[in-house]
C-alpha positions as CSV (number, residue, x, y, z in Angstrom):
1,M,6.5,-19.5,-12.8
2,D,3.4,-17.7,-12.0
3,Q,2.9,-13.1,-13.0
4,A,3.9,-11.5,-9.8
5,K,7.0,-13.8,-9.8
6,C,8.8,-13.5,-13.0
7,C,7.6,-10.0,-13.4
8,V,7.4,-7.9,-10.2
9,Y,9.3,-9.7,-8.2
10,P,13.0,-9.0,-9.4
11,Y,11.6,-5.3,-9.5
12,L,10.9,-5.4,-5.6
13,K,13.9,-6.7,-5.7
14,E,16.1,-4.0,-8.2
15,I,14.0,-1.8,-5.4
16,G,14.7,-3.0,-1.6
17,D,18.8,-3.0,-2.5
18,L,18.7,0.3,-3.2
19,V,17.1,1.2,-0.3
20,G,18.6,-1.2,1.9
21,I,15.4,-2.9,2.6
22,E,17.1,-6.7,4.3
23,F,14.2,-8.3,3.7
24,N,12.3,-9.0,1.0
25,L,9.6,-7.7,-0.3
26,T,6.3,-9.1,-1.8
27,H,3.9,-8.1,-4.0
28,R,1.8,-7.5,-0.6
29,I,3.1,-5.1,1.1
30,A,3.6,-3.3,-2.3
31,R,0.3,-2.4,-2.4
32,K,-0.4,-1.6,1.2
33,T,2.4,0.8,1.1
34,F,1.2,2.1,-1.7
35,A,-2.4,2.4,-0.1
36,S,-1.0,3.9,2.7
37,A,2.2,6.4,2.0
38,V,0.8,6.5,-1.7
39,L,-2.4,7.4,-0.6
40,L,-4.7,7.6,2.1
41,Y,-1.7,9.8,3.7
42,N,-2.1,11.7,0.6
43,N,-5.8,12.3,1.3
44,V,-6.6,10.4,-2.1
45,L,-10.7,9.4,-1.0
46,T,-11.3,5.9,0.1
47,E,-13.3,4.8,-2.7
48,V,-11.0,5.3,-5.2
49,V,-8.7,3.2,-3.3
50,S,-10.6,1.5,-2.9
51,R,-10.5,0.7,-6.8
52,L,-7.3,1.0,-7.4
53,L,-6.3,-1.8,-5.5
54,G,-9.7,-4.2,-7.5
55,Y,-11.6,-4.7,-4.3
56,S,-15.6,-5.2,-4.9
57,K,-16.2,-3.6,-1.6
58,L,-15.5,-0.4,0.0
59,Q,-15.7,-2.4,3.2
60,T,-13.3,-4.6,2.7
61,T,-10.7,-1.6,2.3
62,Q,-12.7,0.4,4.6
63,E,-11.3,-2.7,6.7
64,S,-7.5,-2.4,5.6
65,Y,-6.9,0.7,5.4
66,G,-9.6,2.6,8.4
67,R,-7.2,2.6,11.1
68,L,-4.3,4.2,9.2
69,R,-6.2,6.6,8.3
70,K,-7.6,7.4,11.4
71,R,-3.4,7.7,13.0
72,G,-2.8,9.5,9.3
73,L,-5.6,12.2,10.4
74,V,-4.4,12.0,13.9
75,W,-0.2,12.7,13.4
76,R,-1.9,16.1,11.3
77,L,-3.3,17.3,14.5
78,I,-0.3,16.9,15.9
79,N,1.8,18.1,14.3
């Protein structure tokens, strides 16, 4: 059994149960949530997000999360 299944998934299931999420949380969902909700929406620099996620190229982060950054900026402008 790989490390994610034996160590991370039980914690994700517990978190999901506590907050009432009715589908299986995966490490991919956890990474995306961490990157978007915790980092990008709190104005952490894209370069820092890229390093924390372990990407070797900044371009990967920009392609994956750039639209989220733009959406967050628009939301702040209208609210």
